[in-house]
C-alpha positions, 0 to 999 in steps of 0.5 A: 403247434401251440396248446391252449393254456387250459391247465390240462395239457393232455386235452389240448393235445387230443384235438390233434389226434384225429390226424393220427399219431406222430404228426402233432409237431412242435408243441409250445407250453404257453400261448397266453390265450388262457391268461384271462382265465378262460380255456377252450373245449374241443368244440372251440367253446370258450369257458371260464377255467372255473367252469364245472366241466373244466373242474370235472376233467381237472379232477380226472387229471389229478386222479391220473397223476395220483395213480402215477404216483402209486406206480412210482412207489413200487408195486408188483408187475400185475398191479402196475400193468393194470394201473398203466391201462387205467392211466390210458383210460383216464385220458379217454375219460378226460377227453370225453368230458372236454368234448361235450358234443363228441366231435373228437370221440366220434373219430378217435377210438382212444378218446372214448370208453367202451363197455369192454373197459368197464367189464375189464375193471370188473374182472380185475376187481373179482381177480384181486378180491379172490386173493383177499380175506373177507372184508368185515370192517372199515379199513383205515387207509395206509400201509405200504407206500404204494397201497397208501397212495392207492387209497388216496387215488380212491378218494380222488376218484370219488371226488372226480365222480361227484363232480362228473355227476354234478354236470347233469345226466344229459351232460355226460356219457353214462358210461363215463360215470359207470367207469369212474364208479367201478374204478373207485371200487377197483382202487380200494381192492388194489390198495388192499391187495398191494398191502397183502402182497407187501406183507402188510396187514389191513388195519381195521377200524376198531 
């Protein structure tokens, strides 16, 4: 099976998941169908790679990569486990953005978010925040490598959120916006927690 050259390989693969895992078959990394600067959404619509929707899920893909980079920097088991789930969720976010008519999300559970996913983020925020001293000033991003990368992930998450919101209220499942908004809050708290567990104090803006 070939994957349309849309710049984000994962979303091309999602179109085959409705048949179940393990039967996608051989995937080639190039098809030449994107050589003219176009790609396909899940419903088959051809759009420019500069299209706002493609741009939005591209930022989500970048966020997923930065979260992976944070994990590679070495974090404790609890934070790493949470980030692993977040990476799975971000594939669902990207899938929903690439599927404006909800054709895949309606049939593939893993390709859509639920209220439970947002609730989980809120529970993690509360649990992490309970370990930290009260926040009184702005925090200068940095510290231990994993924490610094989580600060970077937060900024990428906010950028992704801005581009998703820019698609318009009727163009995106409202739950996607809620999830991404809550995720940026969690990434900030996790950056602080990662520093605390590494024995690195927050540096406040003076």
